[in-house]
N, C-alpha and C positions, 0 to 999 in steps of 0.2 A: 318266744321265748320273752318271759316277760322280767326284764332285768329290774333290779333294786336300785333306788333312786340313792344317789352318790349320799346325799346331807343328810339319808336316813340309815346307813347302814354303817354301823361300826365295823364289820367284818370288810367291805369295801374299802372302808378309810384305812385299816392297819394296813391290809396289802398294799394300796397306794402309796401309804408314808414309806412303807419297805421299800418298795420301787424305785421310789421317787427318790430315794438318796444316793442312787447310781448305783454300778455293778450289776451282775447277772445272780440269779438266785436260782435252785433247782426247785421243785415241787416239794422236797422234803425240809431244804432248807424255808419257806415259806411256810411250810407247817410248823414248824419249829419256831422259827422267830417272830410270826404274826400270832400264831396260837390259832390256826384256822383250819380247817378241813374243805375237801372239794377244791382245790388250787383251778382247776381247770374251768371249773364255773363262774369261781370268783375271776378268774380273767376274762371271760367270755363278758360278763356283767361291766366291767370297768372297759374294756371297750365300747359297749352298748352306751357307756357315759360319758366317751369322747377319749379316753385313754389310748394313747396309742405304744403296745406293749407288743413286743419278739417275741416269738418262741423257737428255740432251737433244738434238735436231738442232739444228742452225741453218744452213740453206742445204746446206753440202755438206760441215760438220763435227761429228762428235758428242763433246758435251762431258757428263764425269763428275765427280760427288760425292756425297762418303761423308756422309749421314746422321747428326750423332752422338745 
């Protein structure tokens, strides 16, 4: 996978800012609040850029949280 460079990617920056504020967010939360799509790909790219993001499935929803 070729992850986008964080400094040049507005979509990565939007999601990092959202998750960096604390709390956990579902896939749909991230889509709506950050105005992005392909959340799983963005999370993967953020991880490639050094961010630690956990993901947990509860029933039929995925929850993401950034570890500081």
